[in-house]
Rosetta silent file (secondary structure, phi, psi, omega in degrees, C-alpha in Angstrom):
SEQUENCE: MSNEKKIKLFLVDDDPLYLKMLEIELGSKNEFIIESFPTGELCLQNLHKKPDVIVLDYFLDNFDKSAMNGIQVLDEIKSGNPEISVVILSSQDKIDVAVNCIHHKAFDYIVKSETAFIRLKKAIAVITHIKKTEKALNWYMEVTSK
SCORE:     score description
SCORE:     0.000 S_00000001
   1 L     0.000  135.157  178.574    0.013    0.032    0.051 S_00000001
   2 L   -77.206  157.407 -173.034    1.423    3.387   -0.875 S_00000001
   3 L   -63.170  -26.919 -179.544    2.135    5.826    1.828 S_00000001
   4 L   -74.007  -16.562  177.070   -0.472    8.367    0.532 S_00000001
   5 L   -93.585  -13.099 -174.540   -3.234    5.809    1.062 S_00000001
   6 L   -80.668  147.488  175.462   -2.098    4.776    4.478 S_00000001
   7 E   -71.617  126.494  175.581   -3.767    6.007    7.643 S_00000001
   8 E   -91.040  117.432 -171.603   -1.367    8.244    9.653 S_00000001
   9 E  -111.965  124.449  172.076   -1.519    7.103   13.224 S_00000001
  10 E  -100.433  127.443  172.319   -0.115    8.866   16.323 S_00000001
  11 E  -109.129  130.904 -171.903    0.438    6.698   19.377 S_00000001
  12 E  -129.622  110.502  178.341    0.689    8.528   22.712 S_00000001
  13 L  -159.018  131.823  179.185    1.602    6.707   25.974 S_00000001
  14 L   -77.378   -8.270 -178.031    4.026    7.564   28.786 S_00000001
  15 L   -94.385  107.618 -174.843    4.646    3.883   29.526 S_00000001
  16 H   -58.667  -37.229  176.500    7.515    2.987   27.114 S_00000001
  17 H   -62.443  -48.202  178.290    6.695   -0.745   27.207 S_00000001
  18 H   -64.803  -39.536  176.957    3.123   -0.291   26.332 S_00000001
  19 H   -62.513  -44.164 -179.675    3.954    2.261   23.639 S_00000001
  20 H   -68.594  -37.321  175.422    6.384   -0.254   22.038 S_00000001
  21 H   -60.601  -44.916  174.588    3.668   -2.970   22.217 S_00000001
  22 H   -55.399  -46.807 -173.846    1.273   -0.657   20.425 S_00000001
  23 H   -60.307  -47.326 -179.892    3.882    0.113   17.753 S_00000001
  24 H   -60.411  -57.680 -175.341    4.579   -3.612   17.235 S_00000001
  25 H   -59.664  -46.148 -178.626    0.895   -4.713   17.195 S_00000001
  26 H   -81.628  -22.774  178.145   -0.351   -1.914   14.900 S_00000001
  27 H   -88.464   -6.602 -174.668    2.741   -1.799   12.731 S_00000001
  28 L   -58.601  -35.870 -173.521    2.841   -5.556   12.024 S_00000001
  29 L  -101.766    0.404 -179.909    0.925   -5.445    8.743 S_00000001
  30 L    53.693   48.523  173.886    2.418   -2.106    7.568 S_00000001
  31 L   -92.385  -22.934 -169.827   -1.058   -0.626    7.175 S_00000001
  32 E  -122.965  151.760  166.997   -0.313    2.598    8.975 S_00000001
  33 E   -91.335  114.447 -174.035    2.211    5.410    9.015 S_00000001
  34 E  -112.064  133.397  169.737    2.957    5.413   12.790 S_00000001
  35 E  -126.841  135.301 -174.920    4.538    8.037   14.918 S_00000001
  36 E  -111.018  147.407 -179.137    4.938    7.522   18.659 S_00000001
  37 E  -143.049  135.080 -178.103    5.172   10.047   21.444 S_00000001
  38 L   -84.278   -7.269 -179.519    5.879    9.540   25.189 S_00000001
  39 L  -142.783  156.503  178.500    3.994   12.685   26.158 S_00000001
  40 H   -69.655  -29.940  179.848    0.887   14.534   25.131 S_00000001
  41 H   -66.206  -38.820  177.610    2.879   17.754   24.733 S_00000001
  42 H   -72.590  -33.158  168.836    5.081   16.210   22.070 S_00000001
  43 H   -56.361  -47.145  179.805    1.995   14.914   20.226 S_00000001
  44 H   -62.302  -33.906 -179.493    0.554   18.453   20.248 S_00000001
  45 H   -68.006  -23.792 -178.671    3.770   19.802   18.903 S_00000001
  46 L  -103.269   10.009 -179.160    3.449   17.449   15.962 S_00000001
  47 H   -63.185  -18.832  175.162   -0.125   17.955   14.945 S_00000001
  48 H   -61.392  -13.434 -179.619    1.056   19.939   11.858 S_00000001
  49 H   -86.570   -1.782  171.180    1.804   16.457   10.407 S_00000001
  50 L    59.912   64.613  169.039   -1.985   15.899   10.194 S_00000001
  51 L   -63.765  150.596  175.461   -2.679   12.513   11.761 S_00000001
  52 L   -88.175  -35.078 -175.460   -5.891   10.733   10.804 S_00000001
  53 E  -142.466  137.979  175.376   -6.152    8.945   14.214 S_00000001
  54 E  -118.879  123.348  170.259   -4.568    9.507   17.611 S_00000001
  55 E   -99.117  116.945 -166.367   -4.424    6.740   20.121 S_00000001
  56 E  -123.472  126.004  176.235   -4.101    8.527   23.446 S_00000001
  57 E   -68.778  140.596 -177.759   -3.405    7.219   26.898 S_00000001
  58 L   -74.960  -42.527 -175.403   -5.736    8.540   29.583 S_00000001
  59 L  -101.083   66.967 -179.246   -3.102    8.763   32.385 S_00000001
  60 L   -74.990  -10.285  176.051   -0.297   10.566   30.440 S_00000001
  61 L  -105.535   21.769  174.603    0.665   12.155   33.869 S_00000001
  62 L   -60.155  -45.103 -175.946    1.199    8.809   35.571 S_00000001
  63 L   -95.643  -39.308  177.691    4.975    9.107   35.715 S_00000001
  64 L  -113.698  102.066 -170.078    5.384   12.832   35.406 S_00000001
  65 L   -67.979  -13.227  178.556    2.754   14.629   37.490 S_00000001
  66 L   -92.597   -1.602  178.261    3.481   18.007   35.737 S_00000001
  67 L   -75.953  155.216  170.926    2.623   16.452   32.291 S_00000001
  68 L   -64.953  145.939  173.537   -0.766   16.973   30.635 S_00000001
  69 L   -89.771  171.125 -177.371   -3.227   14.279   31.233 S_00000001
  70 H   -58.176  -40.307  179.292   -5.175   12.541   28.348 S_00000001
  71 H   -63.639  -41.523  179.984   -8.274   14.664   28.731 S_00000001
  72 H   -63.146  -44.617  178.826   -6.256   17.864   28.583 S_00000001
  73 H   -68.325  -41.710  173.791   -4.441   16.715   25.507 S_00000001
  74 H   -54.751  -48.004  179.236   -7.744   15.468   23.930 S_00000001
  75 H   -59.769  -37.778 -179.287   -9.321   18.945   24.516 S_00000001
  76 H   -67.948  -47.078  179.581   -6.259   20.668   22.826 S_00000001
  77 H   -55.003  -56.421 -174.731   -6.488   18.260   19.841 S_00000001
  78 H   -67.865  -31.889  176.043  -10.126   18.838   19.350 S_00000001
  79 H   -69.037  -35.672  176.432   -9.913   22.659   19.805 S_00000001
  80 H   -80.082  -32.687 -179.240   -7.247   22.786   17.072 S_00000001
  81 L  -160.088   94.800 -172.574   -8.761   20.197   14.699 S_00000001
  82 L   -72.215   -7.335 -178.034  -12.072   18.566   15.576 S_00000001
  83 L   -80.197  -16.895 -179.623  -11.696   16.257   12.455 S_00000001
  84 L   -73.141  126.795 -178.642   -8.928   14.305   14.051 S_00000001
  85 E   -87.734  132.824 -177.917  -10.361   11.053   15.490 S_00000001
  86 E  -124.688  130.512  172.511   -9.002   10.171   19.023 S_00000001
  87 E  -113.848  127.171 -176.198   -9.267    6.885   20.744 S_00000001
  88 E   -93.453  138.115  173.448   -8.493    6.874   24.463 S_00000001
  89 E  -113.636  133.502 -178.581   -6.734    3.942   26.015 S_00000001
  90 E  -153.715  153.557  169.426   -6.870    3.478   29.752 S_00000001
  91 L   -83.532   -4.519  177.018   -6.505    1.045   32.633 S_00000001
  92 L   -75.085  116.684  178.966   -9.553    2.637   34.148 S_00000001
  93 L  -101.011   46.367 -174.056  -12.464    0.242   33.916 S_00000001
  94 L  -119.910  127.771 -177.570  -14.998    2.716   35.109 S_00000001
  95 H   -62.307  -31.820 -176.365  -18.060    3.854   33.110 S_00000001
  96 H   -76.019  -25.048  172.472  -17.952    7.401   34.360 S_00000001
  97 H   -70.914  -44.628 -178.538  -14.381    7.745   33.037 S_00000001
  98 H   -68.151  -34.491  177.942  -15.363    6.385   29.685 S_00000001
  99 H   -67.250  -41.911 -177.815  -18.498    8.678   29.503 S_00000001
 100 H   -64.116  -36.958 -179.282  -16.302   11.702   30.370 S_00000001
 101 H   -66.435  -46.376  178.380  -13.872   10.794   27.519 S_00000001
 102 H   -63.526  -34.397 -179.154  -16.766   10.529   25.070 S_00000001
 103 H   -63.617  -37.792  177.786  -18.175   13.832   26.407 S_00000001
 104 L   -83.807   16.448  173.186  -14.840   15.401   25.517 S_00000001
 105 L    73.193   31.438  171.563  -15.316   14.093   22.017 S_00000001
 106 L   -71.462  146.230  177.216  -13.126   10.987   22.024 S_00000001
 107 L   -74.335  -34.717 -179.063  -14.215    8.603   19.191 S_00000001
 108 E  -158.388  160.197  179.625  -13.942    5.588   21.545 S_00000001
 109 E  -123.101  118.543 -177.418  -12.781    4.507   24.932 S_00000001
 110 E  -122.140  128.751  175.995  -10.801    1.212   25.235 S_00000001
 111 E   -81.267  141.317  178.969   -9.724   -0.394   28.448 S_00000001
 112 L   -73.148   99.271  179.897   -6.166   -1.717   28.448 S_00000001
 113 L  -142.130 -172.933  178.614   -7.031   -5.504   28.714 S_00000001
 114 L   -63.807  -18.043  179.109   -6.360   -8.671   26.874 S_00000001
 115 L  -111.161   14.505 -173.902   -8.751   -7.572   24.062 S_00000001
 116 H   -68.216  -36.261 -178.762   -7.573   -3.924   23.849 S_00000001
 117 H   -69.162  -34.919  179.394   -5.535   -4.511   20.623 S_00000001
 118 H   -69.356  -46.560  179.449   -8.446   -6.267   18.913 S_00000001
 119 H   -68.430  -36.281  178.564  -10.863   -3.454   19.855 S_00000001
 120 H   -61.284  -49.430 -179.672   -8.329   -0.811   18.885 S_00000001
 121 H   -59.843  -39.688  178.627   -7.868   -2.313   15.468 S_00000001
 122 H   -61.853  -52.498 -178.392  -11.707   -2.453   15.082 S_00000001
 123 H   -62.345  -40.465  177.040  -12.091    1.159   16.095 S_00000001
 124 H   -62.210  -39.130 -179.095   -9.396    2.284   13.637 S_00000001
 125 H   -67.968  -35.479  178.163  -11.093    0.317   10.887 S_00000001
 126 H   -71.521  -38.899  179.653  -14.447    2.010   11.606 S_00000001
 127 H   -63.017  -39.294 -178.170  -12.781    5.425   11.616 S_00000001
 128 H   -66.804  -37.859  177.138  -11.114    4.689    8.331 S_00000001
 129 H   -69.020  -38.391  178.330  -14.421    3.567    6.750 S_00000001
 130 H   -62.180  -42.228 -174.159  -16.217    6.694    8.055 S_00000001
 131 H   -70.808  -38.264  179.838  -13.441    9.010    6.609 S_00000001
 132 H   -68.364  -37.656 -178.068  -13.517    7.245    3.209 S_00000001
 133 H   -67.702  -39.072 -179.915  -17.392    7.482    3.168 S_00000001
 134 H   -66.229  -41.773  179.387  -17.235   11.155    4.048 S_00000001
 135 H   -61.572  -44.016 -178.317  -14.714   11.805    1.293 S_00000001
 136 H   -65.070  -45.817  179.331  -16.836    9.949   -1.264 S_00000001
 137 H   -64.103  -37.213  172.294  -19.930   11.861   -0.167 S_00000001
 138 H   -60.281  -44.182  174.641  -18.232   15.146   -0.365 S_00000001
 139 H   -57.244  -48.595 -175.635  -16.978   14.306   -3.850 S_00000001
 140 H   -65.545  -42.009  179.936  -20.529   13.300   -4.892 S_00000001
 141 H   -66.517  -39.875  170.203  -22.044   16.448   -3.459 S_00000001
 142 H   -59.392  -44.263 -177.862  -19.488   18.525   -5.255 S_00000001
 143 H   -69.532  -39.898 -171.961  -19.969   16.802   -8.615 S_00000001
 144 H   -82.328  -16.009  179.396  -23.749   16.898   -8.462 S_00000001
 145 L   -84.287   -7.393 -177.754  -24.028   20.464   -7.377 S_00000001
 146 L   -84.435    0.000    0.000  -22.384   21.781  -10.591 S_00000001
């Protein structure tokens, strides 16, 4: 698959081991252009690269208490570009945390569990399908309005 057709994926997690697992799992089939960041601040500094999807850890301030947390980073992403789809990953298995993330405009909330990678791949597939459908619809509307 050529790079121009690949989904650009940002992975953001302050746990280097989990971040590496994400890179390996999502990069195994060479479907995505992947960039990884250990902090939300670094992710935000690179938004000019226009990612299609951002996989964002909820507790980005787990190791460095002065770092931005996942909700703060999510809000910054959405205020700058609401079109970027963000999936939150978290060890929090609480419905109120998940609802709060969706309230802040996350596309999905996935608990870090044994099924997390499967669910994450499905969420990215849905996002990809939606984006392709929107592009086709926009093209159709443009062509038929002339």
